[in-house]
mmCIF file as Biopython writes it, N, C-alpha, C and O atoms, coordinates in Angstrom:
data_model
#
loop_
_atom_site.group_PDB
_atom_site.id
_atom_site.type_symbol
_atom_site.label_atom_id
_atom_site.label_alt_id
_atom_site.label_comp_id
_atom_site.label_asym_id
_atom_site.label_entity_id
_atom_site.label_seq_id
_atom_site.pdbx_PDB_ins_code
_atom_site.Cartn_x
_atom_site.Cartn_y
_atom_site.Cartn_z
_atom_site.occupancy
_atom_site.B_iso_or_equiv
_atom_site.auth_seq_id
_atom_site.auth_asym_id
_atom_site.pdbx_PDB_model_num
ATOM 1   N N  . MET A ? 1  ? 10.214  -5.256  18.365 1.0 0.0 1  A 1 
ATOM 2   C CA . MET A ? 1  ? 10.160  -4.320  17.310 1.0 0.0 1  A 1 
ATOM 3   C C  . MET A ? 1  ? 8.155   -4.142  17.046 1.0 0.0 1  A 1 
ATOM 4   O O  . MET A ? 1  ? 7.334   -5.058  17.070 1.0 0.0 1  A 1 
ATOM 5   N N  . ILE A ? 2  ? 8.006   -3.270  16.911 1.0 0.0 2  A 1 
ATOM 6   C CA . ILE A ? 2  ? 6.661   -2.665  16.560 1.0 0.0 2  A 1 
ATOM 7   C C  . ILE A ? 2  ? 6.655   -2.794  14.905 1.0 0.0 2  A 1 
ATOM 8   O O  . ILE A ? 2  ? 7.545   -2.351  14.178 1.0 0.0 2  A 1 
ATOM 9   N N  . THR A ? 3  ? 5.332   -3.570  14.417 1.0 0.0 3  A 1 
ATOM 10  C CA . THR A ? 3  ? 5.209   -3.614  13.011 1.0 0.0 3  A 1 
ATOM 11  C C  . THR A ? 3  ? 3.844   -2.485  12.788 1.0 0.0 3  A 1 
ATOM 12  O O  . THR A ? 3  ? 2.761   -3.006  13.054 1.0 0.0 3  A 1 
ATOM 13  N N  . LEU A ? 4  ? 3.792   -1.257  12.410 1.0 0.0 4  A 1 
ATOM 14  C CA . LEU A ? 4  ? 2.993   -0.647  12.063 1.0 0.0 4  A 1 
ATOM 15  C C  . LEU A ? 4  ? 1.769   -0.921  10.316 1.0 0.0 4  A 1 
ATOM 16  O O  . LEU A ? 4  ? 2.038   -0.496  9.192  1.0 0.0 4  A 1 
ATOM 17  N N  . TYR A ? 5  ? 0.611   -1.674  10.699 1.0 0.0 5  A 1 
ATOM 18  C CA . TYR A ? 5  ? -0.213  -1.856  9.755  1.0 0.0 5  A 1 
ATOM 19  C C  . TYR A ? 5  ? -0.895  -0.794  9.187  1.0 0.0 5  A 1 
ATOM 20  O O  . TYR A ? 5  ? -1.920  -0.644  9.851  1.0 0.0 5  A 1 
ATOM 21  N N  . THR A ? 6  ? -0.835  0.138   8.160  1.0 0.0 6  A 1 
ATOM 22  C CA . THR A ? 6  ? -1.674  1.270   7.569  1.0 0.0 6  A 1 
ATOM 23  C C  . THR A ? 6  ? -1.237  1.538   6.307  1.0 0.0 6  A 1 
ATOM 24  O O  . THR A ? 6  ? -0.302  0.886   5.843  1.0 0.0 6  A 1 
ATOM 25  N N  . ASP A ? 7  ? -1.953  2.695   5.467  1.0 0.0 7  A 1 
ATOM 26  C CA . ASP A ? 7  ? -2.062  2.970   4.563  1.0 0.0 7  A 1 
ATOM 27  C C  . ASP A ? 7  ? -2.139  4.604   4.664  1.0 0.0 7  A 1 
ATOM 28  O O  . ASP A ? 7  ? -1.832  5.095   5.750  1.0 0.0 7  A 1 
ATOM 29  N N  . GLY A ? 8  ? -2.484  5.373   3.723  1.0 0.0 8  A 1 
ATOM 30  C CA . GLY A ? 8  ? -1.730  7.025   3.679  1.0 0.0 8  A 1 
ATOM 31  C C  . GLY A ? 8  ? -2.985  8.071   4.316  1.0 0.0 8  A 1 
ATOM 32  O O  . GLY A ? 8  ? -2.869  9.295   4.379  1.0 0.0 8  A 1 
ATOM 33  N N  . LEU A ? 9  ? -4.355  7.185   4.826  1.0 0.0 9  A 1 
ATOM 34  C CA . LEU A ? 9  ? -5.228  7.576   5.373  1.0 0.0 9  A 1 
ATOM 35  C C  . LEU A ? 9  ? -5.298  8.172   6.506  1.0 0.0 9  A 1 
ATOM 36  O O  . LEU A ? 9  ? -4.494  7.657   7.283  1.0 0.0 9  A 1 
ATOM 37  N N  . PRO A ? 10 ? -6.046  9.257   7.104  1.0 0.0 10 A 1 
ATOM 38  C CA . PRO A ? 10 ? -5.393  10.424  7.914  1.0 0.0 10 A 1 
ATOM 39  C C  . PRO A ? 10 ? -5.334  9.366   9.396  1.0 0.0 10 A 1 
ATOM 40  O O  . PRO A ? 10 ? -4.546  9.760   10.256 1.0 0.0 10 A 1 
ATOM 41  N N  . ASN A ? 11 ? -6.024  8.234   9.670  1.0 0.0 11 A 1 
ATOM 42  C CA . ASN A ? 11 ? -5.961  7.542   10.875 1.0 0.0 11 A 1 
ATOM 43  C C  . ASN A ? 11 ? -4.650  6.905   10.699 1.0 0.0 11 A 1 
ATOM 44  O O  . ASN A ? 11 ? -3.931  7.101   11.678 1.0 0.0 11 A 1 
ATOM 45  N N  . GLY A ? 12 ? -4.240  6.381   10.002 1.0 0.0 12 A 1 
ATOM 46  C CA . GLY A ? 12 ? -2.751  5.452   10.025 1.0 0.0 12 A 1 
ATOM 47  C C  . GLY A ? 12 ? -1.858  6.470   9.589  1.0 0.0 12 A 1 
ATOM 48  O O  . GLY A ? 12 ? -0.725  6.039   9.798  1.0 0.0 12 A 1 
ATOM 49  N N  . VAL A ? 13 ? -1.800  7.677   9.054  1.0 0.0 13 A 1 
ATOM 50  C CA . VAL A ? 13 ? -0.810  8.629   9.422  1.0 0.0 13 A 1 
ATOM 51  C C  . VAL A ? 13 ? -0.451  9.193   10.600 1.0 0.0 13 A 1 
ATOM 52  O O  . VAL A ? 13 ? 0.727   9.392   10.896 1.0 0.0 13 A 1 
ATOM 53  N N  . LYS A ? 14 ? -1.685  9.563   11.536 1.0 0.0 14 A 1 
ATOM 54  C CA . LYS A ? 14 ? -1.219  10.247  12.696 1.0 0.0 14 A 1 
ATOM 55  C C  . LYS A ? 14 ? -0.459  8.894   13.787 1.0 0.0 14 A 1 
ATOM 56  O O  . LYS A ? 14 ? -0.022  9.133   14.913 1.0 0.0 14 A 1 
ATOM 57  N N  . ILE A ? 15 ? -0.448  7.694   13.223 1.0 0.0 15 A 1 
ATOM 58  C CA . ILE A ? 15 ? 0.042   6.804   14.562 1.0 0.0 15 A 1 
ATOM 59  C C  . ILE A ? 15 ? 1.826   6.923   13.693 1.0 0.0 15 A 1 
ATOM 60  O O  . ILE A ? 15 ? 2.804   7.153   14.405 1.0 0.0 15 A 1 
ATOM 61  N N  . THR A ? 16 ? 1.946   6.783   12.563 1.0 0.0 16 A 1 
ATOM 62  C CA . THR A ? 16 ? 3.342   7.228   11.752 1.0 0.0 16 A 1 
ATOM 63  C C  . THR A ? 16 ? 4.103   8.260   12.533 1.0 0.0 16 A 1 
ATOM 64  O O  . THR A ? 16 ? 5.230   8.191   13.023 1.0 0.0 16 A 1 
ATOM 65  N N  . ILE A ? 17 ? 2.924   9.563   12.536 1.0 0.0 17 A 1 
ATOM 66  C CA . ILE A ? 17 ? 3.718   10.690  13.147 1.0 0.0 17 A 1 
ATOM 67  C C  . ILE A ? 17 ? 4.049   10.729  14.662 1.0 0.0 17 A 1 
ATOM 68  O O  . ILE A ? 17 ? 4.807   11.507  15.242 1.0 0.0 17 A 1 
ATOM 69  N N  . ALA A ? 18 ? 3.246   9.627   15.215 1.0 0.0 18 A 1 
ATOM 70  C CA . ALA A ? 18 ? 3.296   9.615   16.828 1.0 0.0 18 A 1 
ATOM 71  C C  . ALA A ? 18 ? 4.497   8.552   16.820 1.0 0.0 18 A 1 
ATOM 72  O O  . ALA A ? 18 ? 5.369   8.781   17.658 1.0 0.0 18 A 1 
ATOM 73  N N  . LEU A ? 19 ? 4.666   7.519   16.074 1.0 0.0 19 A 1 
ATOM 74  C CA . LEU A ? 19 ? 5.942   6.738   16.222 1.0 0.0 19 A 1 
ATOM 75  C C  . LEU A ? 19 ? 7.175   7.581   15.988 1.0 0.0 19 A 1 
ATOM 76  O O  . LEU A ? 19 ? 8.188   7.520   16.685 1.0 0.0 19 A 1 
ATOM 77  N N  . GLU A ? 20 ? 7.013   8.322   15.014 1.0 0.0 20 A 1 
ATOM 78  C CA . GLU A ? 20 ? 8.170   9.063   14.514 1.0 0.0 20 A 1 
ATOM 79  C C  . GLU A ? 20 ? 8.481   9.941   15.709 1.0 0.0 20 A 1 
ATOM 80  O O  . GLU A ? 20 ? 9.652   9.897   16.086 1.0 0.0 20 A 1 
ATOM 81  N N  . GLU A ? 21 ? 7.623   10.757  16.399 1.0 0.0 21 A 1 
ATOM 82  C CA . GLU A ? 21 ? 8.169   11.746  17.443 1.0 0.0 21 A 1 
ATOM 83  C C  . GLU A ? 21 ? 8.403   11.288  18.629 1.0 0.0 21 A 1 
ATOM 84  O O  . GLU A ? 21 ? 8.720   12.053  19.540 1.0 0.0 21 A 1 
ATOM 85  N N  . THR A ? 22 ? 8.292   10.066  18.789 1.0 0.0 22 A 1 
ATOM 86  C CA . THR A ? 22 ? 8.674   9.106   20.401 1.0 0.0 22 A 1 
ATOM 87  C C  . THR A ? 22 ? 9.801   8.794   19.723 1.0 0.0 22 A 1 
ATOM 88  O O  . THR A ? 22 ? 10.782  9.146   20.379 1.0 0.0 22 A 1 
ATOM 89  N N  . GLY A ? 23 ? 10.090  8.285   18.691 1.0 0.0 23 A 1 
ATOM 90  C CA . GLY A ? 23 ? 11.398  7.931   18.389 1.0 0.0 23 A 1 
ATOM 91  C C  . GLY A ? 23 ? 11.488  6.472   18.424 1.0 0.0 23 A 1 
ATOM 92  O O  . GLY A ? 23 ? 12.544  5.960   18.052 1.0 0.0 23 A 1 
ATOM 93  N N  . LEU A ? 24 ? 10.235  5.512   18.940 1.0 0.0 24 A 1 
ATOM 94  C CA . LEU A ? 24 ? 10.561  4.126   18.924 1.0 0.0 24 A 1 
ATOM 95  C C  . LEU A ? 24 ? 10.687  3.560   17.491 1.0 0.0 24 A 1 
ATOM 96  O O  . LEU A ? 24 ? 10.080  3.939   16.490 1.0 0.0 24 A 1 
ATOM 97  N N  . PRO A ? 25 ? 11.597  2.577   17.604 1.0 0.0 25 A 1 
ATOM 98  C CA . PRO A ? 25 ? 11.610  1.777   16.228 1.0 0.0 25 A 1 
ATOM 99  C C  . PRO A ? 25 ? 10.361  0.909   15.399 1.0 0.0 25 A 1 
ATOM 100 O O  . PRO A ? 25 ? 9.602   0.077   15.896 1.0 0.0 25 A 1 
ATOM 101 N N  . TYR A ? 26 ? 10.390  1.197   14.540 1.0 0.0 26 A 1 
ATOM 102 C CA . TYR A ? 26 ? 9.016   0.731   14.023 1.0 0.0 26 A 1 
ATOM 103 C C  . TYR A ? 26 ? 9.199   -0.034  12.499 1.0 0.0 26 A 1 
ATOM 104 O O  . TYR A ? 26 ? 10.061  0.387   11.728 1.0 0.0 26 A 1 
ATOM 105 N N  . THR A ? 27 ? 8.336   -1.172  12.129 1.0 0.0 27 A 1 
ATOM 106 C CA . THR A ? 27 ? 8.600   -1.413  10.732 1.0 0.0 27 A 1 
ATOM 107 C C  . THR A ? 27 ? 7.313   -1.280  10.067 1.0 0.0 27 A 1 
ATOM 108 O O  . THR A ? 27 ? 6.324   -1.776  10.606 1.0 0.0 27 A 1 
ATOM 109 N N  . LEU A ? 28 ? 7.208   -0.650  8.927  1.0 0.0 28 A 1 
ATOM 110 C CA . LEU A ? 28 ? 6.115   -0.008  8.430  1.0 0.0 28 A 1 
ATOM 111 C C  . LEU A ? 28 ? 5.708   -1.099  7.274  1.0 0.0 28 A 1 
ATOM 112 O O  . LEU A ? 28 ? 6.347   -1.508  6.304  1.0 0.0 28 A 1 
ATOM 113 N N  . LYS A ? 29 ? 4.453   -1.395  7.737  1.0 0.0 29 A 1 
ATOM 114 C CA . LYS A ? 29 ? 4.067   -2.716  6.317  1.0 0.0 29 A 1 
ATOM 115 C C  . LYS A ? 29 ? 2.521   -1.805  5.631  1.0 0.0 29 A 1 
ATOM 116 O O  . LYS A ? 29 ? 1.486   -1.586  6.262  1.0 0.0 29 A 1 
ATOM 117 N N  . LEU A ? 30 ? 2.738   -1.522  4.586  1.0 0.0 30 A 1 
ATOM 118 C CA . LEU A ? 30 ? 1.671   -0.622  3.845  1.0 0.0 30 A 1 
ATOM 119 C C  . LEU A ? 30 ? 0.737   -2.356  3.509  1.0 0.0 30 A 1 
ATOM 120 O O  . LEU A ? 30 ? 1.154   -3.481  3.237  1.0 0.0 30 A 1 
ATOM 121 N N  . VAL A ? 31 ? -0.917  -1.655  3.752  1.0 0.0 31 A 1 
ATOM 122 C CA . VAL A ? 31 ? -1.998  -2.391  3.390  1.0 0.0 31 A 1 
ATOM 123 C C  . VAL A ? 31 ? -2.536  -1.381  2.364  1.0 0.0 31 A 1 
ATOM 124 O O  . VAL A ? 31 ? -2.372  -0.163  2.298  1.0 0.0 31 A 1 
ATOM 125 N N  . ASP A ? 32 ? -3.186  -2.184  1.623  1.0 0.0 32 A 1 
ATOM 126 C CA . ASP A ? 32 ? -3.736  -1.447  0.684  1.0 0.0 32 A 1 
ATOM 127 C C  . ASP A ? 32 ? -5.428  -1.369  0.421  1.0 0.0 32 A 1 
ATOM 128 O O  . ASP A ? 32 ? -5.957  -1.840  -0.585 1.0 0.0 32 A 1 
ATOM 129 N N  . ILE A ? 33 ? -6.039  -0.802  1.329  1.0 0.0 33 A 1 
ATOM 130 C CA . ILE A ? 33 ? -7.360  -1.322  2.003  1.0 0.0 33 A 1 
ATOM 131 C C  . ILE A ? 33 ? -8.237  -1.090  0.361  1.0 0.0 33 A 1 
ATOM 132 O O  . ILE A ? 33 ? -9.393  -1.494  0.231  1.0 0.0 33 A 1 
ATOM 133 N N  . PHE A ? 34 ? -7.742  -0.632  -0.396 1.0 0.0 34 A 1 
ATOM 134 C CA . PHE A ? 34 ? -8.959  -0.025  -1.958 1.0 0.0 34 A 1 
ATOM 135 C C  . PHE A ? 34 ? -8.734  -1.309  -2.592 1.0 0.0 34 A 1 
ATOM 136 O O  . PHE A ? 34 ? -9.619  -1.693  -3.357 1.0 0.0 34 A 1 
ATOM 137 N N  . ALA A ? 35 ? -7.515  -2.191  -2.382 1.0 0.0 35 A 1 
ATOM 138 C CA . ALA A ? 35 ? -7.683  -3.410  -3.200 1.0 0.0 35 A 1 
ATOM 139 C C  . ALA A ? 35 ? -8.012  -4.489  -2.527 1.0 0.0 35 A 1 
ATOM 140 O O  . ALA A ? 35 ? -7.851  -5.581  -3.070 1.0 0.0 35 A 1 
ATOM 141 N N  . GLY A ? 36 ? -8.532  -4.408  -1.232 1.0 0.0 36 A 1 
ATOM 142 C CA . GLY A ? 36 ? -8.367  -5.517  -0.129 1.0 0.0 36 A 1 
ATOM 143 C C  . GLY A ? 36 ? -7.700  -5.818  0.513  1.0 0.0 36 A 1 
ATOM 144 O O  . GLY A ? 36 ? -8.169  -6.662  1.276  1.0 0.0 36 A 1 
ATOM 145 N N  . GLU A ? 37 ? -6.898  -5.630  0.653  1.0 0.0 37 A 1 
ATOM 146 C CA . GLU A ? 37 ? -5.964  -6.220  1.560  1.0 0.0 37 A 1 
ATOM 147 C C  . GLU A ? 37 ? -6.072  -6.469  2.984  1.0 0.0 37 A 1 
ATOM 148 O O  . GLU A ? 37 ? -5.610  -7.381  3.670  1.0 0.0 37 A 1 
ATOM 149 N N  . SER A ? 38 ? -6.818  -5.409  3.295  1.0 0.0 38 A 1 
ATOM 150 C CA . SER A ? 38 ? -7.290  -5.579  4.587  1.0 0.0 38 A 1 
ATOM 151 C C  . SER A ? 38 ? -8.287  -6.505  4.887  1.0 0.0 38 A 1 
ATOM 152 O O  . SER A ? 38 ? -8.518  -6.763  6.069  1.0 0.0 38 A 1 
ATOM 153 N N  . LEU A ? 39 ? -9.015  -7.131  3.841  1.0 0.0 39 A 1 
ATOM 154 C CA . LEU A ? 39 ? -9.917  -8.160  4.128  1.0 0.0 39 A 1 
ATOM 155 C C  . LEU A ? 39 ? -9.471  -9.703  4.167  1.0 0.0 39 A 1 
ATOM 156 O O  . LEU A ? 39 ? -10.262 -10.614 4.413  1.0 0.0 39 A 1 
ATOM 157 N N  . THR A ? 40 ? -8.066  -9.887  3.886  1.0 0.0 40 A 1 
ATOM 158 C CA . THR A ? 40 ? -7.760  -11.254 3.801  1.0 0.0 40 A 1 
ATOM 159 C C  . THR A ? 40 ? -8.068  -12.134 4.998  1.0 0.0 40 A 1 
ATOM 160 O O  . THR A ? 40 ? -9.014  -11.794 5.708  1.0 0.0 40 A 1 
ATOM 161 N N  . PRO A ? 41 ? -7.328  -13.306 5.329  1.0 0.0 41 A 1 
ATOM 162 C CA . PRO A ? 41 ? -7.889  -13.681 6.418  1.0 0.0 41 A 1 
ATOM 163 C C  . PRO A ? 41 ? -6.799  -13.376 7.448  1.0 0.0 41 A 1 
ATOM 164 O O  . PRO A ? 41 ? -7.035  -13.249 8.649  1.0 0.0 41 A 1 
ATOM 165 N N  . GLU A ? 42 ? -5.468  -13.255 6.835  1.0 0.0 42 A 1 
ATOM 166 C CA . GLU A ? 42 ? -4.407  -12.844 7.842  1.0 0.0 42 A 1 
ATOM 167 C C  . GLU A ? 42 ? -4.626  -11.374 8.392  1.0 0.0 42 A 1 
ATOM 168 O O  . GLU A ? 42 ? -4.465  -11.138 9.590  1.0 0.0 42 A 1 
ATOM 169 N N  . PHE A ? 43 ? -5.031  -10.296 7.400  1.0 0.0 43 A 1 
ATOM 170 C CA . PHE A ? 43 ? -5.042  -9.363  8.463  1.0 0.0 43 A 1 
ATOM 171 C C  . PHE A ? 43 ? -6.355  -9.260  9.256  1.0 0.0 43 A 1 
ATOM 172 O O  . PHE A ? 43 ? -6.468  -8.288  10.003 1.0 0.0 43 A 1 
ATOM 173 N N  . LYS A ? 44 ? -7.407  -10.187 9.178  1.0 0.0 44 A 1 
ATOM 174 C CA . LYS A ? 44 ? -8.656  -10.342 9.553  1.0 0.0 44 A 1 
ATOM 175 C C  . LYS A ? 44 ? -8.291  -10.928 11.002 1.0 0.0 44 A 1 
ATOM 176 O O  . LYS A ? 44 ? -8.837  -10.536 12.033 1.0 0.0 44 A 1 
ATOM 177 N N  . ALA A ? 45 ? -7.156  -12.057 10.941 1.0 0.0 45 A 1 
ATOM 178 C CA . ALA A ? 45 ? -7.088  -12.222 12.267 1.0 0.0 45 A 1 
ATOM 179 C C  . ALA A ? 45 ? -6.434  -11.245 13.284 1.0 0.0 45 A 1 
ATOM 180 O O  . ALA A ? 45 ? -6.388  -11.432 14.500 1.0 0.0 45 A 1 
ATOM 181 N N  . MET A ? 46 ? -5.985  -10.284 12.680 1.0 0.0 46 A 1 
ATOM 182 C CA . MET A ? 46 ? -5.426  -9.172  13.835 1.0 0.0 46 A 1 
ATOM 183 C C  . MET A ? 46 ? -6.512  -8.247  14.026 1.0 0.0 46 A 1 
ATOM 184 O O  . MET A ? 46 ? -6.736  -7.918  15.191 1.0 0.0 46 A 1 
ATOM 185 N N  . LYS A ? 47 ? -7.258  -7.745  13.080 1.0 0.0 47 A 1 
ATOM 186 C CA . LYS A ? 47 ? -8.498  -6.974  13.350 1.0 0.0 47 A 1 
ATOM 187 C C  . LYS A ? 47 ? -9.471  -7.695  12.518 1.0 0.0 47 A 1 
ATOM 188 O O  . LYS A ? 47 ? -9.245  -7.873  11.321 1.0 0.0 47 A 1 
ATOM 189 N N  . PRO A ? 48 ? -10.624 -8.152  13.129 1.0 0.0 48 A 1 
ATOM 190 C CA . PRO A ? 48 ? -11.421 -8.890  12.631 1.0 0.0 48 A 1 
ATOM 191 C C  . PRO A ? 48 ? -12.508 -7.907  11.783 1.0 0.0 48 A 1 
ATOM 192 O O  . PRO A ? 48 ? -13.398 -8.410  11.098 1.0 0.0 48 A 1 
ATOM 193 N N  . ALA A ? 49 ? -12.360 -6.712  11.888 1.0 0.0 49 A 1 
ATOM 194 C CA . ALA A ? 49 ? -13.374 -5.237  11.399 1.0 0.0 49 A 1 
ATOM 195 C C  . ALA A ? 49 ? -12.618 -5.366  10.073 1.0 0.0 49 A 1 
ATOM 196 O O  . ALA A ? 49 ? -13.302 -5.308  9.051  1.0 0.0 49 A 1 
ATOM 197 N N  . GLY A ? 50 ? -11.290 -5.534  9.959  1.0 0.0 50 A 1 
ATOM 198 C CA . GLY A ? 50 ? -10.352 -5.262  8.714  1.0 0.0 50 A 1 
ATOM 199 C C  . GLY A ? 50 ? -10.416 -3.971  8.237  1.0 0.0 50 A 1 
ATOM 200 O O  . GLY A ? 50 ? -10.781 -3.622  7.114  1.0 0.0 50 A 1 
ATOM 201 N N  . LYS A ? 51 ? -9.899  -3.017  9.497  1.0 0.0 51 A 1 
ATOM 202 C CA . LYS A ? 51 ? -10.014 -1.571  8.879  1.0 0.0 51 A 1 
ATOM 203 C C  . LYS A ? 51 ? -8.019  -1.227  9.721  1.0 0.0 51 A 1 
ATOM 204 O O  . LYS A ? 51 ? -7.457  -1.810  10.648 1.0 0.0 51 A 1 
ATOM 205 N N  . ILE A ? 52 ? -7.647  -0.321  9.023  1.0 0.0 52 A 1 
ATOM 206 C CA . ILE A ? 52 ? -6.252  0.579   9.904  1.0 0.0 52 A 1 
ATOM 207 C C  . ILE A ? 52 ? -6.558  1.476   10.775 1.0 0.0 52 A 1 
ATOM 208 O O  . ILE A ? 52 ? -7.658  2.026   10.827 1.0 0.0 52 A 1 
ATOM 209 N N  . PRO A ? 53 ? -5.511  1.717   11.608 1.0 0.0 53 A 1 
ATOM 210 C CA . PRO A ? 53 ? -4.269  0.944   11.595 1.0 0.0 53 A 1 
ATOM 211 C C  . PRO A ? 53 ? -4.236  -0.085  12.720 1.0 0.0 53 A 1 
ATOM 212 O O  . PRO A ? 53 ? -5.008  -0.034  13.677 1.0 0.0 53 A 1 
ATOM 213 N N  . VAL A ? 54 ? -3.312  -1.013  12.559 1.0 0.0 54 A 1 
ATOM 214 C CA . VAL A ? 54 ? -2.873  -1.885  13.503 1.0 0.0 54 A 1 
ATOM 215 C C  . VAL A ? 54 ? -1.566  -1.814  13.813 1.0 0.0 54 A 1 
ATOM 216 O O  . VAL A ? 54 ? -0.754  -1.403  12.984 1.0 0.0 54 A 1 
ATOM 217 N N  . ILE A ? 55 ? -1.201  -2.210  15.054 1.0 0.0 55 A 1 
ATOM 218 C CA . ILE A ? 55 ? 0.394   -2.478  15.170 1.0 0.0 55 A 1 
ATOM 219 C C  . ILE A ? 55 ? 0.615   -3.509  16.353 1.0 0.0 55 A 1 
ATOM 220 O O  . ILE A ? 55 ? -0.179  -3.692  17.275 1.0 0.0 55 A 1 
ATOM 221 N N  . GLN A ? 56 ? 1.843   -4.159  16.167 1.0 0.0 56 A 1 
ATOM 222 C CA . GLN A ? 56 ? 1.738   -5.399  16.479 1.0 0.0 56 A 1 
ATOM 223 C C  . GLN A ? 56 ? 3.501   -4.982  17.377 1.0 0.0 56 A 1 
ATOM 224 O O  . GLN A ? 56 ? 4.357   -4.146  17.087 1.0 0.0 56 A 1 
ATOM 225 N N  . ASP A ? 57 ? 3.432   -5.949  18.432 1.0 0.0 57 A 1 
ATOM 226 C CA . ASP A ? 57 ? 4.832   -5.670  19.313 1.0 0.0 57 A 1 
ATOM 227 C C  . ASP A ? 57 ? 5.393   -6.979  19.152 1.0 0.0 57 A 1 
ATOM 228 O O  . ASP A ? 57 ? 4.876   -7.753  19.958 1.0 0.0 57 A 1 
ATOM 229 N N  . SER A ? 58 ? 6.276   -7.541  18.400 1.0 0.0 58 A 1 
ATOM 230 C CA . SER A ? 58 ? 6.959   -8.765  18.356 1.0 0.0 58 A 1 
ATOM 231 C C  . SER A ? 58 ? 7.474   -9.702  20.021 1.0 0.0 58 A 1 
ATOM 232 O O  . SER A ? 58 ? 7.545   -10.917 20.211 1.0 0.0 58 A 1 
ATOM 233 N N  . GLU A ? 59 ? 7.730   -8.642  20.906 1.0 0.0 59 A 1 
ATOM 234 C CA . GLU A ? 59 ? 8.619   -8.713  21.869 1.0 0.0 59 A 1 
ATOM 235 C C  . GLU A ? 59 ? 7.597   -9.341  22.942 1.0 0.0 59 A 1 
ATOM 236 O O  . GLU A ? 59 ? 7.839   -10.335 23.627 1.0 0.0 59 A 1 
ATOM 237 N N  . THR A ? 60 ? 6.092   -8.381  22.975 1.0 0.0 60 A 1 
ATOM 238 C CA . THR A ? 60 ? 5.139   -8.756  23.679 1.0 0.0 60 A 1 
ATOM 239 C C  . THR A ? 60 ? 4.211   -9.736  23.297 1.0 0.0 60 A 1 
ATOM 240 O O  . THR A ? 60 ? 3.567   -10.523 23.991 1.0 0.0 60 A 1 
ATOM 241 N N  . GLY A ? 61 ? 4.248   -9.543  21.935 1.0 0.0 61 A 1 
ATOM 242 C CA . GLY A ? 61 ? 2.723   -10.638 21.241 1.0 0.0 61 A 1 
ATOM 243 C C  . GLY A ? 61 ? 1.572   -9.803  21.259 1.0 0.0 61 A 1 
ATOM 244 O O  . GLY A ? 61 ? 0.502   -10.241 20.836 1.0 0.0 61 A 1 
ATOM 245 N N  . HIS A ? 62 ? 1.686   -8.554  21.741 1.0 0.0 62 A 1 
ATOM 246 C CA . HIS A ? 62 ? 0.656   -7.779  21.892 1.0 0.0 62 A 1 
ATOM 247 C C  . HIS A ? 62 ? 0.273   -6.746  20.478 1.0 0.0 62 A 1 
ATOM 248 O O  . HIS A ? 62 ? 1.094   -6.091  19.836 1.0 0.0 62 A 1 
ATOM 249 N N  . THR A ? 63 ? -1.488  -6.852  20.189 1.0 0.0 63 A 1 
ATOM 250 C CA . THR A ? 63 ? -1.254  -6.148  19.030 1.0 0.0 63 A 1 
ATOM 251 C C  . THR A ? 63 ? -2.418  -5.363  19.263 1.0 0.0 63 A 1 
ATOM 252 O O  . THR A ? 63 ? -3.354  -6.037  19.695 1.0 0.0 63 A 1 
ATOM 253 N N  . VAL A ? 64 ? -2.712  -3.869  19.079 1.0 0.0 64 A 1 
ATOM 254 C CA . VAL A ? 64 ? -3.592  -3.043  19.201 1.0 0.0 64 A 1 
ATOM 255 C C  . VAL A ? 64 ? -3.855  -2.670  17.879 1.0 0.0 64 A 1 
ATOM 256 O O  . VAL A ? 64 ? -3.221  -2.767  16.828 1.0 0.0 64 A 1 
ATOM 257 N N  . TYR A ? 65 ? -5.115  -2.150  18.240 1.0 0.0 65 A 1 
ATOM 258 C CA . TYR A ? 65 ? -6.015  -1.456  17.104 1.0 0.0 65 A 1 
ATOM 259 C C  . TYR A ? 65 ? -6.928  -0.191  17.522 1.0 0.0 65 A 1 
ATOM 260 O O  . TYR A ? 65 ? -7.051  0.017   18.729 1.0 0.0 65 A 1 
ATOM 261 N N  . GLU A ? 66 ? -7.597  0.695   16.579 1.0 0.0 66 A 1 
ATOM 262 C CA . GLU A ? 66 ? -7.970  1.777   16.714 1.0 0.0 66 A 1 
ATOM 263 C C  . GLU A ? 66 ? -7.347  2.615   17.014 1.0 0.0 66 A 1 
ATOM 264 O O  . GLU A ? 66 ? -6.634  2.533   18.015 1.0 0.0 66 A 1 
ATOM 265 N N  . SER A ? 67 ? -7.409  3.917   16.109 1.0 0.0 67 A 1 
ATOM 266 C CA . SER A ? 67 ? -6.292  4.992   16.084 1.0 0.0 67 A 1 
ATOM 267 C C  . SER A ? 67 ? -5.993  5.459   17.599 1.0 0.0 67 A 1 
ATOM 268 O O  . SER A ? 67 ? -4.841  5.503   18.031 1.0 0.0 67 A 1 
ATOM 269 N N  . ASN A ? 68 ? -6.997  5.767   18.286 1.0 0.0 68 A 1 
ATOM 270 C CA . ASN A ? 68 ? -6.923  6.512   19.438 1.0 0.0 68 A 1 
ATOM 271 C C  . ASN A ? 68 ? -6.397  5.375   20.636 1.0 0.0 68 A 1 
ATOM 272 O O  . ASN A ? 68 ? -5.635  5.629   21.568 1.0 0.0 68 A 1 
ATOM 273 N N  . ALA A ? 69 ? -6.874  4.390   20.402 1.0 0.0 69 A 1 
ATOM 274 C CA . ALA A ? 69 ? -6.206  3.314   21.680 1.0 0.0 69 A 1 
ATOM 275 C C  . ALA A ? 69 ? -4.363  2.896   21.291 1.0 0.0 69 A 1 
ATOM 276 O O  . ALA A ? 69 ? -3.507  2.641   22.139 1.0 0.0 69 A 1 
ATOM 277 N N  . ILE A ? 70 ? -4.178  2.935   19.874 1.0 0.0 70 A 1 
ATOM 278 C CA . ILE A ? 70 ? -2.902  3.048   19.799 1.0 0.0 70 A 1 
ATOM 279 C C  . ILE A ? 70 ? -1.968  4.631   20.551 1.0 0.0 70 A 1 
ATOM 280 O O  . ILE A ? 70 ? -1.177  4.731   21.490 1.0 0.0 70 A 1 
ATOM 281 N N  . LEU A ? 71 ? -2.318  5.239   19.977 1.0 0.0 71 A 1 
ATOM 282 C CA . LEU A ? 71 ? -2.059  6.608   20.994 1.0 0.0 71 A 1 
ATOM 283 C C  . LEU A ? 71 ? -2.233  6.827   21.908 1.0 0.0 71 A 1 
ATOM 284 O O  . LEU A ? 71 ? -1.819  7.898   22.354 1.0 0.0 71 A 1 
ATOM 285 N N  . ARG A ? 72 ? -2.811  6.103   22.555 1.0 0.0 72 A 1 
ATOM 286 C CA . ARG A ? 72 ? -2.636  6.212   24.204 1.0 0.0 72 A 1 
ATOM 287 C C  . ARG A ? 72 ? -1.226  5.192   24.560 1.0 0.0 72 A 1 
ATOM 288 O O  . ARG A ? 72 ? -0.834  5.064   25.720 1.0 0.0 72 A 1 
#
């Protein structure tokens, strides 16, 4: 299962649209970057720069970030 960490900004929205269009099952986790949720140690372990979007695949253990890399 894919978990998408994002918020309502354009880079995050385009990943949500892509997942919906492909029909892949995913779980959405909202990250309030303005409240500093992307700067927590847990989030920065996934992406040190503390930016969204980030996807994790629980089946493979892979984490991908940067919207263009995710879209590929």
